[in-house]
C-alpha positions in Angstrom: 21.4 20.8 64.0 21.5 20.7 60.5 24.8 20.3 58.5 26.0 23.2 56.2 27.5 22.8 52.8 30.8 23.5 54.4 30.6 20.6 56.7 28.5 18.0 54.7 30.3 14.9 54.0 30.2 12.2 50.9 27.9 9.2 51.9 30.0 6.4 51.3 28.5 2.3 51.3 30.8 -0.2 53.1 30.0 -3.9 52.9 30.1 -5.4 56.7 30.6 -9.4 56.8 31.6 -11.3 54.2 30.5 -9.2 51.4 32.0 -6.8 48.9 30.3 -3.8 47.0 30.6 -4.1 43.2 30.1 -2.0 40.5 28.9 -4.4 37.6 30.1 -3.5 34.2 27.7 -1.8 31.3 25.2 -4.1 30.1 26.4 -5.0 26.6 24.4 -3.7 23.6 26.6 -5.4 20.8 28.1 -9.1 20.4 31.9 -9.8 20.1 31.2 -10.1 16.4 29.2 -7.2 16.2 25.6 -8.3 16.0 23.5 -5.3 17.4 21.3 -6.5 20.4 17.5 -5.2 20.9 16.7 -3.2 23.7 14.4 -5.6 25.2 17.3 -8.4 24.8 19.3 -8.6 28.1 22.4 -10.2 28.8 23.6 -10.8 32.5 26.6 -9.0 33.0 28.4 -11.0 35.2 31.7 -8.7 35.3 32.3 -5.6 37.6 34.5 -3.9 39.6 35.3 -3.5 43.2 34.3 -0.5 44.8 34.8 -1.6 48.6 35.7 -4.6 50.7 34.8 -5.3 54.2 37.4 -5.4 56.8 36.7 -9.3 57.4 37.2 -10.2 53.7 40.8 -7.8 53.4 41.7 -10.1 56.4 40.7 -13.3 55.0 43.5 -14.5 53.1 41.4 -17.2 51.2 39.9 -14.5 49.7 42.5 -12.2 47.5 40.5 -9.4 46.5 41.2 -6.1 46.5 39.8 -2.7 45.7 39.8 -1.8 42.0 39.6 -5.3 40.8 37.8 -6.6 37.8 35.5 -9.7 38.9 33.3 -12.4 37.6 30.7 -13.1 40.3 27.3 -14.7 40.2 24.2 -11.8 40.7 22.0 -14.2 42.2 22.4 -13.3 45.9 23.5 -9.8 45.3 21.6 -7.2 47.0 21.3 -4.1 45.1 22.3 -0.6 46.4 20.3 2.1 45.4 22.9 4.8 45.9 23.4 6.2 42.3 21.2 7.0 39.5 22.4 4.4 37.7 22.2 1.5 40.0 24.8 -0.5 39.0 25.9 -1.0 42.9 25.6 -4.5 44.4 26.6 -5.8 47.7 27.9 -9.3 47.1 28.8 -12.2 49.4 32.5 -13.1 48.6 31.6 -16.3 48.2 29.4 -15.2 45.1 32.8 -13.9 43.6 34.6 -16.9 41.4 37.2 -15.4 39.5 39.8 -11.8 39.6 40.9 -10.9 36.6 44.8 -10.2 36.6 47.4 -8.9 34.7 50.9 -10.3 34.6 
């Protein structure tokens, strides 16, 4: 039986194991000093916002990562999630999250 528009649910992505779901920040088109970069030059973005964390990471005291944290991560082992048109979602092993940005 097909679901009608009234009963359709929003699809979500939930990482499992020791992984987190990160939305990477937009690629910069300008350096901090104001130099505009051509479209062909790409500076890899290593920062992003945590969208979801697995239950395993949530209960692991070694990884003080919470949903919505801004993080620095190594994208090498990241798996892109073809979930949205902008393709900025990645499932990242928690070991590849190298820092969390905190405000006092």
